[in-house]
C-alpha positions in Angstrom: 0.0 -20.4 -22.3 0.7 -16.9 -20.9 -0.9 -15.8 -17.7 -1.7 -12.2 -17.1 -4.0 -11.1 -14.3 -4.3 -7.7 -12.6 -6.4 -6.4 -9.8 -6.9 -2.9 -8.5 -7.6 -2.5 -4.7 -8.6 0.8 -3.1 -7.2 1.4 0.3 -9.9 2.3 2.9 -9.1 5.3 5.0 -8.7 4.6 8.6 -8.5 6.6 11.8 -4.9 7.6 11.2 -5.7 9.0 7.8 -8.4 11.2 9.3 -6.1 12.3 12.0 -3.4 13.2 9.5 -5.9 15.1 7.4 -7.1 17.0 10.4 -3.5 17.8 11.4 -2.8 19.2 7.9 -5.8 21.4 8.1 -4.9 22.7 11.6 -1.3 23.3 10.5 -2.5 25.2 7.5 -4.7 27.5 9.6 -1.8 28.1 12.1 0.6 29.0 9.3 -2.0 31.3 7.7 -2.7 33.0 11.0 1.1 33.4 11.6 1.3 35.0 8.2 -1.2 37.7 9.2 0.8 38.5 12.3 4.1 39.2 10.4 3.9 42.6 8.8 6.4 41.9 6.0 4.3 39.0 4.8 0.9 40.8 4.9 1.0 42.1 1.3 1.5 38.5 0.1 -1.2 36.9 2.3 -3.4 36.1 -0.6 -0.6 34.2 -2.4 0.4 32.5 0.9 -3.2 31.5 1.5 -3.6 30.1 -2.0 -0.3 28.1 -1.5 -1.5 26.8 1.9 -4.8 25.7 0.4 -3.2 24.0 -2.5 -0.6 22.3 -0.3 -3.2 21.0 2.1 -5.3 19.7 -0.8 -2.3 18.0 -2.3 -1.2 16.3 1.0 -4.7 15.3 2.0 -5.5 13.9 -1.5 -2.2 11.9 -1.4 -3.8 9.8 1.3 -6.1 8.3 -1.4 -4.2 5.1 -2.3 -4.9 2.2 -4.6 -2.8 -0.9 -5.1 -2.5 -2.8 -8.4 -1.5 -6.4 -8.2 -0.2 -7.9 -11.5 0.7 -11.5 -12.1 2.5 -12.3 -15.3 3.9 -15.9 -15.9 5.2 -16.3 -12.3 6.1 -12.7 -11.6 4.0 -10.9 -9.0 4.2 -7.1 -9.0 2.6 -4.6 -6.6 2.3 -0.9 -7.6 1.0 1.9 -5.4 -1.2 4.5 -7.2 -1.4 7.8 -5.3 -4.6 9.7 -5.9 -4.7 8.5 -9.6 -1.9 10.9 -10.4 1.3 9.0 -9.5 2.4 5.3 -9.7 5.2 3.8 -7.6 6.5 0.3 -7.7 6.2 -1.3 -4.2 7.7 -4.7 -4.9 8.3 -7.3 -7.6 8.9 -10.9 -6.8 9.2 -14.3 -8.5 6.5 -16.5 -7.2 8.9 -19.5 -7.2 10.8 -17.7 -4.4 7.7 -17.6 -2.1 8.5 -19.4 1.2 5.1 -19.2 2.8 1.6 -18.1 1.8 -1.9 -18.2 3.4 -4.7 -16.4 5.0 -3.4 -13.5 7.1 -3.6 -13.7 10.8 -1.7 -10.9 12.6 -1.0 -13.1 15.7 0.7 -15.8 13.6 3.4 -13.4 12.2 3.5 -10.8 14.9 6.8 -11.9 16.6 8.6 -13.2 13.5 11.5 -11.1 12.2 11.3 -9.6 8.8 13.5 -7.1 7.0 10.4 -5.4 5.5 6.6 -5.6 6.2 4.5 -4.4 3.3 0.8 -3.9 4.0 -0.7 -3.4 0.5 -4.2 -4.6 1.4 -7.7 -3.0 1.4 -7.3 -1.8 5.0 -4.6 -1.4 7.6 -5.8 -4.2 9.9 -5.5 -6.8 7.2 -9.2 -7.9 7.3 -9.8 -10.8 4.9 -6.2 -10.5 3.6 -3.6 -13.0 2.5 0.1 -13.0 3.1 3.3 -14.0 1.3 6.7 -14.4 2.8 9.5 -14.2 0.2 13.1 -13.2 -0.1 13.1 -10.2 -2.5 16.6 -9.2 -3.7 16.0 -5.4 -3.1 14.1 -5.8 0.2 15.4 -8.9 1.9 13.1 -11.2 3.9 9.7 -9.6 3.2 6.2 -10.1 4.6 3.6 -9.0 2.0 0.0 -8.5 3.2 -2.4 -8.1 0.3 -6.1 -8.5 -0.6 -6.4 -10.6 -3.8 -9.5 -11.8 -5.5 -10.1 -15.3 -6.8 -8.6 -14.5 -10.2 -5.3 -13.4 -8.7 -5.2 -16.4 -6.4 -5.8 -18.8 -9.3 -3.1 -17.0 -11.3 -0.6 -17.2 -8.5 -1.3 -20.9 -7.5 0.4 -22.7 -10.4 3.7 -20.8 -9.9 4.1 -21.4 -6.2 6.4 -24.1 -4.9 4.4 -27.3 -4.3 4.6 -27.3 -0.5 3.6 -23.6 -0.3 0.7 -24.2 -2.6 -0.5 -27.2 -0.6 -0.2 -25.1 2.7 -2.1 -22.2 1.2 -4.8 -23.9 -0.8 -4.9 -27.5 0.4 -4.7 -30.5 -1.9 -6.8 -30.2 -5.0 
């Protein structure tokens, strides 16, 4: 029987997102003011202002992220959707290659060496998240922090190595 489950998770904006948005706005105002001070640019100020407003909107809206988790017969895929206009593959892994999985606790994996740490959960802190450690050919030894629902967890469970499944879900 084929298994296909997907979940869409919206990333909550944190303090860093608000700081970046504020910095973009301040930078846009500074560039527009500098354009007024340069006489050669003055005739093009309206076009410059429109470009600054559009660029600021584009950059700020690019902070709206969603992650899509897809499980298909032992393959787990994470895609990043940027403001519902672009999709980018974050990672793809075979669930049989997962070395460790469980509820995420930052202290437990803080000092462990990883080639790549991917936080694709609902928030940057990893509240209520799960983690997977796997060797992904393109990324190396990878820590994946994600926020799955019960359907995704139930779809992942049968494809994990036995010891990883027992560690993550217990015996049942």
